[in-house]
C-alpha positions in Angstrom: -1.9 18.6 -31.8 -2.7 16.1 -29.1 -5.6 17.0 -26.8 -3.9 17.1 -23.4 -7.2 16.5 -21.5 -8.0 13.5 -23.7 -4.5 12.1 -23.2 -4.8 12.6 -19.5 -8.1 10.6 -19.5 -6.5 7.8 -21.4 -3.7 7.5 -18.8 -6.2 7.4 -16.0 -8.1 4.6 -17.7 -4.9 2.7 -18.2 -4.0 2.9 -14.5 -7.6 1.7 -13.6 -7.3 -1.3 -16.0 -4.0 -2.2 -14.5 -5.6 -2.2 -11.0 -8.4 -4.4 -12.3 -6.0 -6.8 -13.9 -3.8 -7.1 -10.8 -3.6 -10.5 -9.1 -5.8 -10.9 -6.1 -3.8 -13.1 -3.7 -5.1 -15.7 -1.2 -3.1 -17.8 1.2 -1.5 -20.7 -0.8 1.0 -23.4 -0.4 4.1 -22.4 -2.4 5.1 -26.0 -2.9 2.3 -26.4 -5.5 2.8 -23.4 -7.7 1.8 -24.2 -11.3 3.5 -22.6 -14.3 0.5 -20.3 -14.8 0.3 -19.2 -11.2 4.1 -18.7 -11.1 4.0 -16.4 -14.1 1.0 -14.6 -12.5 3.0 -14.1 -9.3 5.9 -12.6 -11.3 8.2 -15.5 -11.2 10.5 -16.2 -14.1 10.4 -19.6 -15.9 13.9 -20.4 -14.4 12.6 -19.8 -10.9 9.6 -22.0 -11.5 11.7 -24.7 -13.0 14.0 -24.7 -9.9 11.0 -25.2 -7.6 9.7 -28.0 -9.8 13.0 -29.7 -9.9 13.2 -29.5 -6.1 9.7 -31.0 -5.8 10.5 -33.7 -8.3 12.9 -35.0 -5.6 10.0 -35.4 -3.3 11.2 -32.5 -1.2 9.2 -29.5 0.2 10.1 -26.0 1.1 9.2 -25.2 4.7 9.7 -21.5 5.0 9.9 -18.3 2.9 13.6 -18.3 3.4 13.9 -21.8 2.0 11.6 -20.9 -0.9 14.0 -18.1 -1.9 17.0 -20.3 -1.5 15.6 -22.9 -3.9 14.0 -20.6 -6.4 16.4 -17.6 -6.2 13.6 -15.1 -6.4 14.5 -11.5 -5.6 14.1 -10.0 -2.1 11.4 -7.6 -3.4 9.3 -10.4 -4.9 9.7 -12.5 -1.8 8.5 -9.6 0.3 5.3 -9.4 -1.7 4.6 -13.1 -1.8 5.7 -14.5 1.6 2.8 -13.0 3.7 0.5 -15.3 1.6 2.6 -18.5 2.1 0.7 -21.2 3.9 2.7 -24.2 5.0 0.6 -27.1 6.2 1.6 -29.3 9.2 2.5 -32.3 7.1 5.1 -30.2 5.2 6.8 -29.5 8.6 6.9 -33.3 9.2 8.5 -34.0 5.9 11.1 -31.3 6.6 11.9 -32.9 9.9 12.2 -36.2 8.2 14.7 -34.7 5.6 16.8 -33.7 8.6 16.8 -37.3 10.0 14.0 -36.9 12.5 11.6 -39.8 12.1 10.9 -41.9 9.0 11.0 -40.6 5.5 8.0 -39.9 3.3 7.0 -43.2 1.7 5.1 -43.5 -1.5 4.1 -46.8 -3.1 2.8 -45.1 -6.3 1.8 -41.6 -7.5 -1.7 -42.0 -6.2 -0.9 -42.8 -2.6 1.2 -41.7 0.3 2.0 -42.6 3.9 3.7 -40.3 6.4 5.2 -41.7 9.6 7.0 -39.7 12.2 8.6 -41.1 15.3 7.5 -39.8 18.7 10.6 -38.8 20.7 8.8 -37.9 23.9 10.0 -39.4 27.2 6.6 -41.0 27.6 6.7 -42.7 24.2 5.9 -46.1 25.7 2.6 -44.7 27.0 1.6 -43.0 23.8 -1.1 -44.9 21.8 -2.0 -44.6 18.1 -4.7 -42.1 17.4 -5.8 -44.2 14.5 -6.4 -47.3 16.6 -7.7 -45.9 19.9 -11.2 -47.0 20.8 -14.2 -44.9 21.8 -13.9 -46.3 25.3 -10.2 -45.2 25.6 -11.1 -41.7 24.4 -13.6 -41.4 27.2 -10.7 -41.5 29.6 -9.9 -38.0 28.5 -11.4 -35.2 30.5 -14.0 -33.4 28.5 -15.0 -36.4 26.3 -18.1 -38.4 26.9 -20.0 -41.0 25.0 -21.2 -38.7 22.2 -17.9 -37.1 21.5 -15.9 -40.3 21.7 -18.1 -42.0 19.1 -18.1 -38.9 17.0 -14.3 -38.9 16.8 -14.2 -42.6 15.9 -16.9 -42.1 13.2 -15.1 -39.1 11.7 -11.8 -41.0 11.7 -13.5 -43.9 9.9 -15.0 -41.5 7.3 -11.5 -40.2 6.6 -10.0 -43.6 6.4 -7.8 -42.6 9.3 -6.3 -39.3 10.5 -3.4 -38.2 8.2 -2.4 -35.2 10.4 -3.3 -34.6 14.0 -4.8 -31.2 13.4 -7.8 -33.0 11.8 -9.0 -33.6 15.3 -10.0 -29.9 15.3 -12.5 -30.7 12.5 -14.6 -32.9 14.8 -17.8 -31.0 15.5 -18.0 -30.0 19.1 -14.5 -30.8 20.1 -12.9 -27.9 21.9 -9.2 -26.9 21.4 -8.3 -27.6 25.0 -9.8 -31.1 24.7 -7.9 -31.7 21.5 -4.7 -30.8 23.3 -5.5 -33.3 26.1 -6.1 -36.0 23.4 -2.8 -35.4 21.8 -1.0 -35.6 25.1 -2.1 -39.2 25.2 -2.5 -40.2 21.6 -0.5 -39.6 18.4 -0.5 -40.7 14.8 2.0 -43.5 15.0 0.9 -45.2 11.8 -0.6 -43.1 9.1 -3.1 -44.5 6.6 -2.4 -45.1 3.0 -4.5 -42.6 1.1 -5.7 -43.2 -2.5 -5.8 -39.7 -4.0 -8.7 -38.6 -6.1 -7.9 -37.2 -9.5 -9.7 -33.9 -9.5 -9.7 -33.6 -13.3 -11.4 -37.0 -13.8 -13.5 -37.6 -10.7 -17.3 -37.4 -10.8 -19.2 -35.3 -8.2 -20.0 -38.5 -6.4 -16.4 -39.5 -6.2 -15.4 -36.0 -4.9 -18.1 -36.0 -2.4 -16.7 -39.2 -0.8 -14.1 -36.9 0.7 -15.7 -35.8 4.0 -14.7 -32.2 3.5 -16.5 -31.7 0.2 -20.3 -31.6 0.0 -22.0 -33.0 -3.1 -23.2 -29.5 -4.1 -19.6 -28.2 -4.0 -18.4 -31.3 -5.8 -20.8 -30.6 -8.6 -19.5 -27.0 -8.8 -16.0 -28.3 -9.0 -16.9 -30.5 -12.0 -18.7 -27.6 -13.6 -15.7 -25.3 -13.1 -13.4 -28.0 -14.5 -15.6 -28.4 -17.6 -15.9 -24.7 -18.3 -12.2 -24.0 -17.9 -10.9 -27.1 -19.6 -9.4 -28.6 -16.4 -7.9 -27.5 -13.1 -4.2 -26.7 -13.1 -3.8 -25.7 -9.4 -5.4 -26.5 -6.1 -5.6 -22.8 -5.5 -8.3 -22.6 -8.2 -10.6 -24.4 -5.8 -10.8 -21.4 -3.6 -12.7 -19.6 -6.4 -15.6 -22.1 -6.2 -18.6 -21.1 -4.2 -18.8 -22.6 -0.7 -15.5 -24.5 -1.0 -14.0 -24.8 2.5 -10.9 -22.6 1.7 -9.7 -22.7 5.3 -9.0 -26.4 4.9 -7.4 -26.4 1.5 -4.0 -27.5 3.0 -5.7 -30.7 4.3 -7.9 -31.3 1.3 -4.9 -31.1 -1.0 -3.6 -34.3 0.7 -6.5 -36.3 -0.7 -6.4 -35.0 -4.3 -4.2 -35.0 -7.4 -4.2 -32.9 -10.5 
């Protein structure tokens, strides 16, 4: 005869283990779901393959609705996942390009990319390139003095040029309202060509060349990579101590798996 109290305790332990094993979700870009993460999220192999086939065409989903249209995931799974979807600004640009607005995404090879979007504002002739503007020209903006103007140019040089305009918000001491004034006058008219860093091969020194990653964090990335036999998804970087998770959508642009 089975001890009912013992059986009940086993069931309680099973429920607790299921809770422990449940996936803890963080905001992520659904365009870069790996096979492992897809399975962890509850996607079928067919749904993952549909997304990968779509991405192989150099296309990006831009909304939860479009993600479902491409993958054919169920409404119930979409309801669980979609609150965690994080679409970066550059994805929106590529989506606009696919609709015929601006130039298309250009790639000379798998390690570089260049995004160019036309400006359709009425004052297009007065708009200057944010990646070419001088410190002196920046000082014409209300709220920018000598210190901030040189800081913007220095940050731009460290990046090798702004890839997306939201990177202006990463300049220390630059207030959001001042950023808005800058973008009223200056836009990214010519994006830089970026040589992506292979995160599974790069040394701590190479990774720390990226302005967003400190050397200590770069060392932890390499340690994590060695312990786990490689990095399969950019979302794994969020697990690393002191990694700037709030900027993962930007950092992804400079890395490759």
